Phi, psi and omega in degrees: 000135173270120182248145174217193181223158174229139182220140177280123181292143179274124180267134182297125177077359182263173178286151176280131183243148172250182186295326178294322177298318179295322179297315180294333179269005180057048179241041175238031178282175187299317180293328178290319181297324177300320179295318182291325178291326177296314179292330174293322177295322176297323182296322186256011178302138186277340183213161178300321181293320178300317179293320180297319179294323177298317180293317181297314181295330183276323186254335183079002179286141183262355181209125182193165174262155176207159177239151175205129181060036181058032169236154184251135182230163175234123181256134177218129180255122177275108187295322180293319177293327178296314180298318180295318180294321181293320178298318180296321178294321179293321178293325178297324179294322181293334181272006173109003177293170181302137183289134177239141177289169180300320180294318179293321176300318182295314182295320180291323178293323178296316180300326182279337186249352182270152176243125177247104187257124173290128181244346177201139179270027177205181182232097176274135179223131178284131180261310181195173181252132179231147188217140173262109186293334183286308183268355181065016175277148181217151182217155170254126184268123185244154166243134181240118180260146182250148177289349181268192183275359182292147182292157178298151178245137179244142181190183186245151172234139174275169179300320180296326180284347180260357185263341178229145183296323183294317179291321178297319180298317181295314181292323179296318179290328177291324185278322185235123180302125175079004181280125183235131171253125184242010180278182181264170177295324179294318177295320178299316180297318179297319180294317185287334178303319180286319184288325186268355178291125181057034180292142183286155180249142179237128178284150184231154168232154185256029179215169174253135179128217190273127174255111183296324181298319184262356183051046187220141173266121179256108186240065180063272184259359182228144173231151176235118182240112180052044176084358181254132180278129179237132178265151177295141179280182185291349178257015171069031171222169183251138173256104181235118183059233179265008183255144162252120189216150176209162176259138177273351183286122183238358183272350180252123182247137182230141178242093184252123182270118182272351182273104183294337181291338182267359185279132176268121185252023181270351188292329181303323179297324179289323177298316181294317182295324184276324189233348179066212183301319178301325178296319178288328176296315178297318178298318179297322178295319178300317179296314181297330180300332178296344183233023184301318181297315180293323179293316178298320181298322182274327188238005171076349182202163175212130190285168170264156176241132178244123177246107185242144178182161179291157178303138180088002181278351174102010181302310183296317179302314181295312184295317179296324178290320178300325175293325177300324178298336179257010174083018182237140172262093196198162170232299180174195179223155182265109182294337180288346178264357185245160176277170178299321178293320179295321178295322179297319179297319178296319182292337183255005181285335186230158175227130182060040172225153175289144168250115188261121177261117184246148175053028182280001176269008182301136182239149174238149183261134177224155178061227184272069176057035180270157182257134181232122177282142181259359180229130182266114183294339180295345175300335185270357189303313183287340179295334181301322180261005178082014177274169183294139178270345180195144179248135177233161177276152177259136184284078177226177179280351180261200181248032181291147176236161180240108179228076184294145177292154176280119187252357189254197172233165185242127172240130180248121181234116182199178183277328182248151181291147178296134173240111185210188179294162181300324181300320179287316182301323180291338182275354189254134167263118191255138173227141177245126177258135178230172177270357177294139180087358176292134180232167175303326180291318179292323177297320179296319179293321178298319177294324178296322178297325180291334186270350179297136174275146183303319183297336183277343185233350187289350175292348180300322181297324178291323178299321178291313185290332175295337181255028182307311182299317181293317182293317179294325177296324177295317178297318181295322185276330192253339190298311182297319180298316181289329176297313179297323179296318179293323178295337179279351180279149182297134175086005179242114185237328185284123178301324181294317179297318179296318181295316180301313183285334174293319177298323177294320179292319177294325176300320177295318178298316180294329179297338177296345176281349183249319178233156181274143179221144180277166177296323179297316178297319179299315180296320181291323179291319177300317178296322178298316183290323175299316179297322178297318180294320178295318178297320180293323177298318178293323184296323184280345177268353179266155178286156173301142180307324178292325177293318177300317178299319181298312183291327176297314179293320180299312182298321180293312184291322183291338183264358178294129182304140180276126179287135176224174180296328181268005180118165182294143177233153177274105179210154180304140178256333186238338184276110182274354189287139173268349178268124183293342181271358183232155172240129177239118185229133173269118188294327178294320175297319180301313180298319181296315181290324178297322178294320179298323184259015174057044176262131177277121181230159179294156175298151186300322181298314180291323182296319180296329180292315189268340183294334177295338182269005183304131184249315181297328172234101192295130179291138179240307185212150185260337184209076182244136178276126181238159174275108190295138176268352183240341176255097189238137174240157180262128179292127186295324184276317184265339182078004180277151176280131183234132178281141178281154177278124182228136177276126187224161167270134186248129174223161175280152174289164182298143179278000000 
């Protein structure tokens, strides 16, 4: 039997077809079969020269590239040498050599006159074109196969690296160990003309998580589109609906188990046993974070969560386990150790995931034992509404800027409570963890949470995302009702505080679609969230701790008896105001007198920032010149007492 092969040729940028597809498209006619048999012959060619001759006889081209055994070659036929070789072969036949047919004469002449040059000891092939629309950067995604047993390597080439042989050679050797391209730039251009013609395009995002444009969650090797799990294809992108899409983010790694049979569902009991209602509140926030972008779009905002507690209270154990539910071995990052540019990159790496700020309450002492914060919480103000936290320039010839929206959520985990402006404080849902109430049973459950493997619990994120429609419907139906309910509770007056905690409460209600909860647990969590809202209401009506320290020191210093020639008298020492309803204080005098009397006060720079937020004594003006009531000189001509002009900070006296 004479055996051969038939193969369907791969079309650049087109869909992959099988024989049934060709049959349905009526592409199995005689002329089509000849094409498939030709490609089958190329597949089983025994040598590079045999394959080159097949291509030459089929196409008539005298110069082309070809691959064989995952190596790249260049075939070139010298026509003058071919004619000369053929003439010599024909003369040899006339002198009595073995008779050759015209076809055999041609093939033998080609073998003698053709040059088969190795140009690469590997096989690079362009898969698709990908582009970042924001930065205008673009890449061609290649797969490089090796003739050895090593697996294929995939990577990108820029346009500049594909235009010259030297740059292509460098990038190829950088991408694949030992891969060498030895061809010319002209040969490279000829090869790429065929590969890049009608090459397919893949859209990209520069983060991991939810892409609003594609309505898809991109989680490294898994995507979820409208509740359906989609796996990345062999070319490392996702086909969802009419989109081809992939994430360019490679610094975040996730281990998500798609096999529901392997998921351990015993962990909710351990969270409750170890942390009680606060543990379930944190879990609910993690679940809601998966839909933060959609919630902001519908309700204009999404709150921050603050988890504060003394060392050993279990904050780290809880947060690390919650990350395991999302397939990450992670806790968070310290913003005080990063630059503004570094923080921006961290804030834009993920979408619909929590960004955990840890140990950001770290303080350093300067001057006279004063405390200086190294991170300004006001940087987060715009993140509450999903606006950009920082704008940077784009490296182009124009004036384009890059100000990506904030797509994530914020979790703050530290030992001390955040002290910031009222605008920031109102955006935070605060929880305090303590060691009170810890028992041997709770300690055992906390240890159990530490021992869970990511693969055993990471399916939880898929369970949540499969219910995207149901969870968002719960937020739409319940948020306003729960906001009004919280406003009806004693001690809760601010609509923003009520809305933030209502979203947290609705997140807990929606979480009931994924895990089971008892009526007792539900009642305890509701009570916990009400207490959190009441505490936040009290926090925003109190002065900043530095302001409290300032007024305590001011009252003490201002009441110290003034020394006079006739003895000390009780008169103001620092208050220059002649109006009994106002206090006028020169901060430099205050610092000088505090130093004399060994009072520890905040540094002047920090004091000026927070004194404007004073509530018990309402701030009025920062630099007003007043006629001093305590610095008085006698006019030489009239003998009248005249107050000196002093620049002071003006506040109202306590009500």
